[in-house]
C-alpha positions as CSV (number, residue, x, y, z in Angstrom):
1,X,-29.9,114.7,61.9
2,X,-32.2,114.2,59.1
3,X,-29.9,111.9,57.0
4,X,-32.4,109.1,57.5
5,X,-35.3,111.3,56.6
6,X,-33.9,112.4,53.0
7,X,-32.6,108.9,52.2
8,X,-36.3,107.8,52.9
9,X,-37.5,110.6,50.7
10,X,-34.7,109.7,48.1
11,X,-36.1,106.5,47.9
12,X,-39.6,107.6,47.0
13,X,-41.4,107.6,50.4
14,X,-43.0,111.2,51.1
15,X,-44.6,111.0,54.2
16,X,-41.6,109.9,57.1
17,X,-42.5,109.7,60.9
18,X,-40.2,108.7,63.7
19,X,-41.2,106.7,66.9
20,X,-39.9,106.1,70.1
21,X,-40.8,105.5,73.6
22,X,-40.3,106.5,77.2
23,X,-40.3,104.2,80.3
24,X,-39.2,100.9,79.6
25,X,-37.1,100.9,82.6
26,X,-39.1,102.3,85.1
27,X,-40.6,100.1,88.0
28,X,-43.7,102.1,88.0
29,X,-46.2,103.5,85.4
30,X,-47.2,103.0,82.1
31,X,-44.6,103.3,79.1
32,X,-45.5,105.9,76.4
33,X,-44.9,106.3,72.9
34,X,-44.9,108.8,70.5
35,X,-44.6,109.2,66.5
36,X,-43.9,112.5,65.2
37,X,-44.3,113.3,61.0
38,X,-42.3,116.4,60.6
39,X,-42.5,118.5,57.4
40,X,-39.7,117.6,54.3
41,X,-36.6,118.9,55.3
42,X,-37.3,120.1,58.6
43,X,-34.5,120.8,60.9
44,X,-33.9,122.4,64.2
45,X,-30.4,121.9,66.1
46,X,-32.2,122.1,69.4
47,X,-33.5,118.8,68.8
48,X,-31.8,115.7,70.3
49,X,-32.3,112.6,72.3
50,X,-34.5,113.6,75.0
51,X,-32.2,111.9,77.9
52,X,-29.7,115.0,76.9
53,X,-31.9,117.7,77.6
54,X,-33.0,119.5,80.8
55,X,-36.6,118.9,81.8
56,X,-37.0,122.6,81.0
57,X,-36.0,122.3,77.5
58,X,-37.9,119.3,76.7
59,X,-40.8,121.4,77.4
60,X,-40.2,124.0,75.3
61,X,-39.4,121.9,72.4
62,X,-42.2,120.0,73.2
63,X,-44.5,123.1,72.2
64,X,-41.9,123.8,69.3
65,X,-42.6,119.9,68.0
66,X,-46.4,120.2,68.5
67,X,-46.7,123.3,66.7
68,X,-44.2,122.4,63.7
69,X,-45.0,118.9,62.9
70,X,-47.7,117.5,60.5
71,X,-49.1,115.2,62.8
72,X,-48.2,113.8,66.2
73,X,-49.7,110.2,67.7
74,X,-49.3,109.1,71.5
75,X,-49.6,105.7,72.4
76,X,-49.9,104.5,76.0
77,X,-49.4,101.0,77.5
78,X,-50.6,100.6,81.3
79,X,-49.4,98.9,83.7
80,X,-51.8,95.9,83.7
81,X,-50.8,95.3,79.9
82,X,-47.4,95.8,80.8
83,X,-47.7,92.8,83.3
84,X,-49.9,90.9,80.7
85,X,-48.0,90.5,77.7
86,X,-44.0,91.6,79.2
87,X,-42.5,95.0,78.9
88,X,-41.0,94.9,75.1
89,X,-44.7,93.8,73.7
90,X,-46.5,96.6,75.8
91,X,-43.8,98.9,74.0
92,X,-44.4,97.7,70.7
93,X,-48.3,98.2,70.8
94,X,-48.0,101.9,72.3
95,X,-45.9,102.5,69.3
96,X,-48.2,100.8,67.1
97,X,-51.0,103.1,68.5
98,X,-48.8,106.1,68.4
99,X,-48.2,105.7,64.6
100,X,-52.2,105.0,64.1
101,X,-52.9,108.4,65.4
102,X,-51.0,110.3,62.8
103,X,-52.7,112.0,60.0
104,X,-51.9,112.0,57.2
105,X,-50.4,108.3,58.0
106,X,-46.8,107.8,57.0
107,X,-45.8,105.4,54.5
108,X,-42.0,105.2,56.5
109,X,-41.8,104.7,59.9
110,X,-38.2,105.4,61.4
111,X,-38.2,103.0,64.7
112,X,-35.7,103.7,67.6
113,X,-34.1,100.5,68.4
114,X,-33.8,96.7,67.3
115,X,-37.6,95.4,67.3
116,X,-39.9,96.6,64.4
117,X,-43.5,97.6,65.3
118,X,-45.7,94.2,64.7
119,X,-48.6,94.1,62.3
120,X,-48.2,97.7,61.1
121,X,-49.3,97.3,57.7
122,X,-50.0,101.0,56.5
123,X,-46.3,101.5,56.3
124,X,-42.5,100.3,55.8
125,X,-40.3,100.6,58.6
126,X,-36.5,100.8,59.3
127,X,-35.2,100.6,62.9
128,X,-32.1,102.4,63.9
129,X,-30.1,101.9,67.1
130,X,-30.1,104.8,69.1
131,X,-31.9,106.5,66.5
132,X,-32.8,109.2,69.1
133,X,-29.3,110.3,68.6
134,X,-29.4,110.0,64.8
135,X,-32.8,111.0,63.5
136,X,-34.6,114.4,63.9
137,X,-38.2,112.5,63.9
138,X,-37.2,109.9,66.4
139,X,-35.4,112.7,68.6
140,X,-38.7,114.5,68.2
141,X,-40.8,111.5,69.0
142,X,-38.4,110.8,71.9
143,X,-39.3,114.3,73.5
144,X,-42.9,114.1,73.1
145,X,-43.0,110.3,74.6
146,X,-40.7,111.9,77.6
147,X,-42.7,114.9,78.2
148,X,-45.9,113.1,77.7
149,X,-45.0,110.4,80.5
150,X,-43.6,113.0,83.0
151,X,-46.9,114.8,82.9
152,X,-48.8,111.2,83.7
153,X,-46.1,110.5,86.6
154,X,-46.8,114.0,87.7
155,X,-50.8,113.0,88.3
156,X,-50.1,109.6,89.5
157,X,-47.5,111.6,92.6
158,X,-50.7,113.5,93.6
159,X,-52.7,110.2,94.0
160,X,-49.7,108.3,95.4
161,X,-47.2,111.2,97.1
162,X,-45.5,108.7,99.5
163,X,-43.5,107.4,96.5
164,X,-42.6,111.1,95.2
165,X,-43.6,110.0,91.7
166,X,-43.0,113.8,91.0
167,X,-39.3,113.4,91.2
168,X,-38.4,109.9,90.2
169,X,-41.3,109.2,87.5
170,X,-41.2,105.5,88.6
171,X,-37.7,104.6,88.5
172,X,-35.9,102.8,90.9
173,X,-34.1,105.8,92.8
174,X,-32.9,105.0,96.2
175,X,-36.0,107.3,97.5
176,X,-38.1,105.3,95.7
177,X,-37.0,101.9,96.9
178,X,-37.0,103.0,100.4
179,X,-40.5,104.2,100.0
180,X,-41.8,100.6,98.7
181,X,-40.1,99.1,102.0
182,X,-41.9,101.6,104.0
183,X,-45.3,101.3,102.2
184,X,-45.0,98.3,99.7
185,X,-46.3,98.3,96.0
186,X,-49.5,100.4,94.7
187,X,-51.5,99.6,91.9
188,X,-49.6,101.1,89.3
189,X,-46.2,99.3,90.4
190,X,-45.0,96.6,87.4
191,X,-45.9,93.1,89.3
192,X,-44.0,91.4,86.5
193,X,-40.8,93.4,87.8
194,X,-41.0,91.9,90.8
195,X,-40.4,95.1,92.6
196,X,-40.4,93.8,96.3
197,X,-38.2,91.2,95.5
198,X,-35.6,93.2,93.9
199,X,-35.9,95.7,97.1
200,X,-35.2,92.5,99.2
201,X,-32.2,91.3,97.1
202,X,-30.5,94.7,97.2
203,X,-30.9,94.8,100.9
204,X,-29.2,91.2,101.3
205,X,-26.3,92.3,99.2
206,X,-26.0,95.6,101.0
207,X,-26.1,97.6,97.5
208,X,-29.0,99.4,98.2
209,X,-27.6,102.7,97.9
210,X,-25.0,101.8,95.4
211,X,-27.1,100.4,92.9
212,X,-29.5,103.4,92.3
213,X,-27.3,106.2,93.1
């Protein structure tokens, strides 16, 4: 999992960070990005794509990564920004904020996915498709981003308990879609995702349960 980091250092880069996000797909809540700068040669076989880990394991590794990393940065794009510029651009802005929060600053950034972070002038970049499964730095960032976002959604759950964000974290589960049908949308639902229209379309097509199961 450290091949991309080793390759970057062989090319002369000294500070190699990984960047990933959590929350591009949900119907509600922010998108959160994390950037992680690990020590040279760092390995931890337990660090993996956050989606492959249990919530309990992510919580443990969240603390391990924050303890072992040279630096960790977080970026958050709230719903208003997502609706204003679209989810991709909001994600990239959150990634830029996360990288900007690192100290020392990286000279190489490994970015999960296909899109480079715009206007990131402080470092070179390499995009890695499924980077959270191939790079320890990106995988670490995926864990930090996921746990950080989950905690935000748990706070929103206390404000809007009718949607059970504690359980669904804003994703379009059957329970969440049913709550939208009953209660409408709240201020953290993404208007640009046309949430109500999606619910009505599923009901009209008799796919309400199947699509989110």
